[in-house]
C-alpha positions as CSV (number, residue, x, y, z in Angstrom):
1,X,74.7,82.1,107.1
2,X,73.2,81.5,110.5
3,X,71.1,84.4,112.3
4,X,74.1,84.9,115.0
5,X,76.6,85.6,112.0
6,X,74.1,87.5,110.4
7,X,73.7,89.9,113.1
8,X,77.5,90.1,113.9
9,X,78.2,91.1,110.2
10,X,75.1,93.4,110.1
11,X,76.5,95.5,113.3
12,X,80.1,95.5,112.2
13,X,79.1,97.0,108.9
14,X,77.2,99.6,110.6
15,X,80.1,100.4,112.7
16,X,78.3,99.8,116.0
17,X,79.8,97.9,119.1
18,X,77.5,94.8,118.6
19,X,76.0,92.8,121.3
20,X,76.1,90.0,118.8
21,X,79.7,89.6,118.8
22,X,79.8,87.7,122.1
23,X,77.3,85.3,121.4
24,X,79.0,84.6,118.2
25,X,82.2,83.9,119.9
26,X,84.0,87.1,119.5
27,X,85.0,87.8,123.3
28,X,87.2,90.1,125.1
29,X,89.4,86.9,126.0
30,X,89.7,85.8,122.6
31,X,87.7,83.6,120.0
32,X,85.5,81.1,121.8
33,X,86.3,77.3,120.9
34,X,83.5,75.5,119.0
35,X,81.6,78.8,118.3
36,X,80.4,80.4,115.0
37,X,83.5,82.9,115.5
38,X,85.6,79.6,115.5
39,X,84.2,78.3,112.4
40,X,84.6,81.7,110.6
41,X,88.4,81.9,111.6
42,X,88.9,78.5,110.5
43,X,87.3,79.1,107.2
44,X,89.3,82.3,106.7
45,X,92.5,80.8,107.6
46,X,92.0,77.8,105.1
47,X,91.1,80.5,102.5
48,X,94.1,82.4,103.5
49,X,96.4,79.6,103.3
50,X,97.0,79.4,107.0
51,X,96.5,83.0,108.0
52,X,93.5,85.3,108.8
53,X,94.1,88.5,107.0
54,X,94.4,91.7,108.6
55,X,91.2,93.9,107.9
56,X,89.1,90.7,107.1
57,X,85.7,90.1,108.9
58,X,86.9,87.6,111.2
59,X,89.8,90.1,112.4
60,X,87.6,93.3,112.5
61,X,84.9,91.2,114.5
62,X,87.5,90.0,116.8
63,X,89.0,93.2,117.3
64,X,85.8,94.9,118.2
65,X,85.0,91.8,120.6
66,X,88.7,92.3,122.3
67,X,87.9,96.0,122.7
68,X,85.1,95.1,125.3
69,X,82.3,95.0,123.3
70,X,81.5,91.4,124.4
71,X,82.8,91.4,128.1
72,X,79.9,90.1,129.4
73,X,80.0,87.2,126.9
74,X,83.0,85.4,127.8
């Protein structure tokens, strides 16, 4: 796992609003194309046979990113 993903996962696990989510691609405007978040979402969708599961790491990270934790990193 790359350092940006590791930081995002660690911050989410701690329950904080992580500054790492924006750089990873989880922004208030949605998942940024070509980002680590987009790769994570793609892998999650493939594993989920076309869908990203509610409560999955990707959905939790995007929820936190959309709630404003990464507004400055659009």
